[in-house]
C-alpha positions in Angstrom: -19.2 -2.1 2.3 -19.7 1.2 3.9 -19.4 4.4 1.9 -16.1 5.6 3.4 -14.4 2.2 2.6 -15.7 2.4 -0.9 -14.2 5.9 -1.3 -10.9 4.8 0.1 -10.7 1.7 -2.2 -11.7 3.8 -5.2 -9.0 6.4 -4.4 -6.4 3.6 -4.0 -7.5 2.0 -7.2 -7.2 5.2 -9.2 -4.0 6.2 -7.6 -2.2 2.9 -8.5 -3.1 3.6 -12.1 -1.0 6.8 -12.0 2.3 6.1 -10.2 4.0 9.0 -12.0 2.4 11.6 -9.6 4.5 13.5 -7.0 6.0 11.9 -4.0 3.6 13.9 -1.8 0.6 12.4 -3.6 2.1 8.9 -3.2 2.5 9.5 0.6 -1.3 10.2 0.6 -1.7 6.8 -1.1 0.2 5.1 1.7 -1.9 7.0 4.2 -5.2 6.0 2.5 -4.0 2.3 2.6 -3.4 2.8 6.4 -6.9 4.1 6.8 -8.2 1.0 5.0 -6.3 -1.4 7.2 -8.7 -1.3 10.3 -11.7 -1.7 7.9 -10.4 -4.9 6.3 -12.4 -7.3 8.6 -15.6 -5.4 7.6 -15.0 -5.8 3.8 -16.9 -8.3 1.8 -15.0 -11.2 0.2 -15.1 -9.4 -3.2 -13.8 -6.1 -1.7 -11.0 -8.0 0.1 -10.1 -9.6 -3.2 -10.0 -6.2 -4.8 -7.8 -4.8 -1.9 -5.5 -7.8 -2.3 -5.2 -7.0 -6.0 -4.4 -3.4 -5.2 -1.8 -4.5 -2.6 -0.1 -6.6 -5.3 0.1 -3.6 -7.5 1.7 -1.6 -4.8 4.2 -4.3 -4.3 5.0 -4.5 -8.0 5.4 -0.7 -8.1 7.5 -0.5 -5.0 10.7 0.7 -6.7 8.9 3.4 -8.7 6.9 4.5 -5.7 10.0 4.6 -3.5 11.9 6.7 -6.1 9.1 9.3 -6.2 8.6 9.4 -2.5 12.3 9.6 -1.8 12.3 12.9 -3.7 10.2 14.5 -0.9 10.6 12.3 2.2 12.6 9.7 4.0 10.3 6.7 4.6 12.4 5.3 7.4 12.2 8.6 9.3 8.5 9.0 8.7 7.9 5.4 10.0 9.8 6.2 13.2 8.2 9.6 13.7 4.7 8.2 13.1 5.2 4.9 15.0 4.1 2.9 11.9 3.7 -0.8 12.7 5.2 -3.5 10.4 1.7 -4.7 9.7 1.4 -1.6 7.6 3.9 -3.0 5.1 3.2 -0.4 2.5 5.2 2.1 4.6 8.2 -0.2 4.2 8.7 0.2 0.5 12.4 1.0 1.0 13.0 -2.3 2.8 10.8 -4.2 0.3 12.8 -2.7 -2.6 16.1 -3.6 -0.9 14.9 -7.1 -0.3 13.8 -7.5 -3.9 17.2 -6.4 -5.0 18.9 -8.9 -2.7 16.7 -11.7 -4.0 17.3 -10.7 -7.6 21.0 -10.7 -7.0 21.1 -14.1 -5.4 22.9 -16.7 -7.5 20.8 -19.7 -8.4 
């Protein structure tokens, strides 16, 4: 893996350990994940596995991350303004959180 990809993954790994940081810092986490996206095909199998693990952590923390980010920004507005594609799912934490709530509230 190239040095820049290593730096980005290390940043993402450390950042997911501390979700209680400010919404601005969490927006940087989403941006870092977006910078990693085009590099994914170049990652080794082990590095892709690590990135997948980090993605799972982001998903698990969606509600907490959204709460912090919502204090400083509107994710929907940011997506539209920046033309974020759905393939960058981490920018859709608001929709993910809403979907999780719908699934949790579904009678079984």
